[in-house]
C-alpha positions in Angstrom: -3.7 -4.7 2.9 -5.1 -7.6 0.8 -6.1 -9.4 4.0 -8.1 -6.5 5.3 -9.9 -6.1 1.9 -10.6 -9.8 1.9 -12.2 -9.7 5.3 -14.3 -6.6 4.4 -15.7 -8.6 1.5 -16.2 -11.7 3.5 -18.1 -9.8 6.3 -20.6 -8.5 3.6 -22.4 -11.7 4.4 -23.5 -10.1 7.7 -26.1 -8.1 5.7 -27.8 -11.4 4.9 -28.3 -12.0 8.7 -30.0 -8.7 9.1 -27.2 -6.3 10.1 -27.6 -2.8 9.3 -24.8 -0.7 7.7 -24.0 1.0 11.1 -23.8 -2.4 12.9 -21.6 -3.6 10.0 -19.2 -0.7 10.5 -19.1 -1.2 14.3 -18.3 -4.9 13.7 -15.6 -4.1 11.2 -13.8 -1.7 13.4 -13.9 -4.2 16.3 -11.9 -6.8 14.3 -8.2 -6.7 14.2 -8.1 -8.2 10.7 -9.7 -5.2 9.2 -7.0 -2.8 10.6 -4.5 -4.5 8.4 -6.1 -2.6 5.4 -5.2 0.7 7.0 -1.8 -0.5 8.0 -1.2 -1.6 4.3 -2.4 1.7 3.0 0.1 3.5 5.3 2.9 1.2 4.0 2.0 1.8 0.4 1.9 5.6 1.0 5.3 5.6 2.7 6.7 3.5 -0.2 5.4 5.9 -2.8 6.3 9.1 -1.2 9.7 8.0 0.2 12.5 10.4 -0.5 15.5 8.9 -2.1 18.7 9.9 -3.8 18.4 11.5 -7.2 19.6 8.4 -9.1 17.7 5.7 -7.1 15.8 3.4 -9.2 12.7 2.0 -7.6 11.8 -1.5 -9.2 
């Protein structure tokens, strides 16, 4: 997840080169690194909402 966010921030420099916001989004969704953010969010959600035994302690 942190890799995806890092690349989102790094690719903000494309605005300096004249990219529009739509071109920026198209570019982001064509890069595999940016999909790691969504995969990370899914892992975090699964970890938070995971069903466990009554006395499980999640540290």
